[in-house]
Residue, then its C-alpha position, 0 to 999 in steps of 0.5 A: m768635631n771634638t777639637k777645642p778652639e785653643e788647639i785650632v788657634s795653636i795649629l794656625r799660629e804654628e803654620i803662620q810662624g813657619y810660613d815661607a814668604r819667599v817667592r820661588r822662581d823657576e826659569t822655564g822655556t818652551v821647545l820651538e822645534v826638535g829633531d835628531g836629538i836636538a831641541t831649539v828652546y825659547g825663553l831660557d834667557k839666562a841659561v849658560y853653556g853646559e848647563l843641565v835642563e829638564l823637559d816635561t817628558g822627564v828627559k834631561g838635556m844639555v845647553m850647547n848653543l847660545a843664540r840671541d833669541s833661543v838656545g840649542v839643547v842636546l837631549l840626553g835620552s829619547d826625544a819621544g814625546v818631545k814636541e813644539g810647546t814642551m816645557v823646559k826648566r833650568t836646573g842651575r847646575a852643570a851637567d854631571v854624573p854620579v861618581g864613587d866606589g859603587l861604580v866599580g865592577r859595573v857597566v853604566d851608560v853615559l849618565g852613570q845609570p846601570i845597564d848591567g841588570l845588577g841593581p841600582i848604584k849607590a853613588t857618594e857624590t856627583r862631578p861635572i862632566e866638563h872640568e878644567a884640567s889640573g894646572v902645571v903647579s899641581r902636576e908631577p913628572v911622569n916617572v912611575p911605570l904603568q906596565t901593559g904586560i905586552l913585551a913589545i910595548d913595555a920594552m920599546v914604547p913604555i907608558g908611565r902613570g899620568q901619560r897619554e899614549l895613543i893607540i892608532g891603526d886601521r880597523q881590526t888590527g888589535k887596538t882594543a886587544i892592547a887596551v884590554d891586555a893593559i887592563l888585565n895586567q893591572k890586577g893586584q896593582d891597585v889601579i882603577c880601570i875605566y873602559v869607555a866605549i864610544g859608538q861600538k856595537a853592543s856585542t863588542v862591549a859585551r865581549v869586552q865585559d865578558t873578557l874582563k869578568k873571565h880574568g877577574a878584572m871587573d873587580y877593579s874596572i868600570i865600563v861606560s858604554s855609548t853604543a852605535s845605536e845611541s844618539a850623537p849627544l850621548q856618544y859626545i859626552a861619553p868620554y867626558s863622563g868617564a874622565a869625571m869618574g876617573e878624576y874622583f879616584m885620582s883626587k882620592g890618591k888612586d891611580v887610574l887607567i882610562v881607555y877611550d875606544d875610540l875618539s874617531k867615532h867621538a869626533v864624528a858624533y861631535r861633527t853630527l851634533s855641530l852640523l845639527l846645531k847649525r855651526s859652521p863646518g870646516r875641514e872635512a865638515y868638522p867644526g873649527d873647535v874639533f881640536y879643542l874637543h880632544s885636547r881638553l879631554l886628554e889634558r885631564a890625564c896627569r899625575l898629581t903632586k902629593e899636595y893635590g892628592g897624589g893620584s894619577m890618570t893614564a889615558l889610552p885614546i884609540i884612533e882608527t885610521q883609513a888605509g894607514d893614513v896617519s896624516a888625516y885630520i883627526p889622527t894628526n890632531v890627537i897625535s899632537i895632543t898625546d905623549g906618543q903613539i903605538y902604531l899598529e900596522n896592517d901588513l905586520f898583523f896579516a904576516g902573523q906579527r901580533p901585537a902588530v906594533n910598528v917599531g919605527l912609527s911608535v914612540s913614547r915621549v916619556g921613554g926610559s923615565a917610565q921603565t923599571r931598571a931591569i927592562k931598561k937595562t935589557a931592552g937597551t939595544l932592542r929597538i936598534d937591532l930591530a931597525r937594523f934588521r928591517e933595513l937589512e931585510v929590505f936590501t937583502q931580499f933579492a940577494s943570494d949570497l950574504d956575508s956572515a955578519t949580515q946573515q947573523a944580524l938577520d937571524h938575530g932580528r928574526r929571533l927578536l921578532e919571534l919573541l915579541k909575538q904574544p898571545l891575546y889576553h896573556p900579559m907578562p909580569v916584569s920578571r918574565q919580560a926581563i928574563i926573556l929580554y936579557a937572553a934575547t938581546n945578549g945573543l944567548l938564543d941565537d943558536v936556538p932554531l927559529d921555529k923552536i925559539r918561542s916554545f923553548t924561551l917560554d919553557f925556560a922562563q917557566e923553569m926559572e919561575n919554578e926552580h928559582a922563585d926567589v930570583v924571579e921575586e927579587i926581579q919583580s919586587t925591586g925592578n932590578l937585574s942584579g949580578p947574581a940574578i944574571e948568573t942564574i939566568r945564564s946557567v939555567l939557560e945553558d943547562a936547558k939548551k944542553r937538555v934539548s939540543a939533541t932534539w933540535q939535531a933530530 
């Protein structure tokens, strides 16, 4: 009541001067029908494919279908409360996820929200989940090794930074175990690892998280989880969200390893989505663009030139086959997109050969370009020796008497297979791989009894690391096997064999 007239005038003048006369226009629509995580919306005439929209209930959606008089929106959350007449508002931006260093060490859903109970995530920026892959000009050849720590893979199916290597096999043959081993082996390598779980059981994701935490790998890892209980739209965008998070680090010049576990379930989620959106079904009821589904995802994995950041993103997609049928629709699609595959075989797995890598069907199209010189030098004859062994084994399984050369080749092959067995979650450093491979491929272990060869070789490798740490460090740091190092390996091996040969006779 004591306010002076001049004060009232000045306040009014400020309000009038600061008044924004522009009209703000929000384009809204209404839900016509909803079901199974799909909403048909009327009124969003200018909506674009992949655009993010918001519903009155607070849930977000993504435009996936553009019809003449309506749009199909996939709901990125619960459809509880969504009904006919619910208002839908355009955001004007593409569907995106938060990215940044704050995500490292966390378990998040496909929208980048934490689900590990460790509090909110401080994200520095967002990136669209769908992003055009880097062009040819910005890419560099794949020639820097990315060690998995698995002897059979690093020796015969090497993976390079920026490569796309498929892990394929029937269920319960150790596909996820290989991917987890590869993540564990990146400790201290300055590589960011992203594990994308698509349609997995929540208990499986929790077990992977526990394994990574136990081995200290969560310090450089992100888990993106879309479990089997979640809707098809959330399973569909999971790998693209993971790729967007990886591209952030790649643009900063870092190396990224991303695992998609697995793309078979991703294709099924997309098929569900497409059929609900009333798209025409094709072979096995998949829509016609199911090849593009995975090709545009895996094409984002590459190694960039220094002008474009110099980072890399290595993709390990996983595909589950039915009864070993690699010629099925989705497996052949992904095989043709990737730069090679690691094929895991049921028979080998149940015969105790773990990891159950089938050497004949596994291939890396990058090959020796992504191997250290030490591994390349020592593993040169390994694949040929194993192929020869497989062939001889088939022809001689019913033979009673064999000549000495055939018997020797069979014995050598059996020893190689025994050495390729590796316990779960025990990745090997390059130095140990090179030492074991040198001894094995040069026939230096052919006089060791077959049942003793694994324990003897591991003891010998441990002795090298304890007594000749300088030689082991030289192999590890240079990636090369020098003349003096070879002499040391031979002398230590001979001494070890002399010490324990008496026990073998007994």
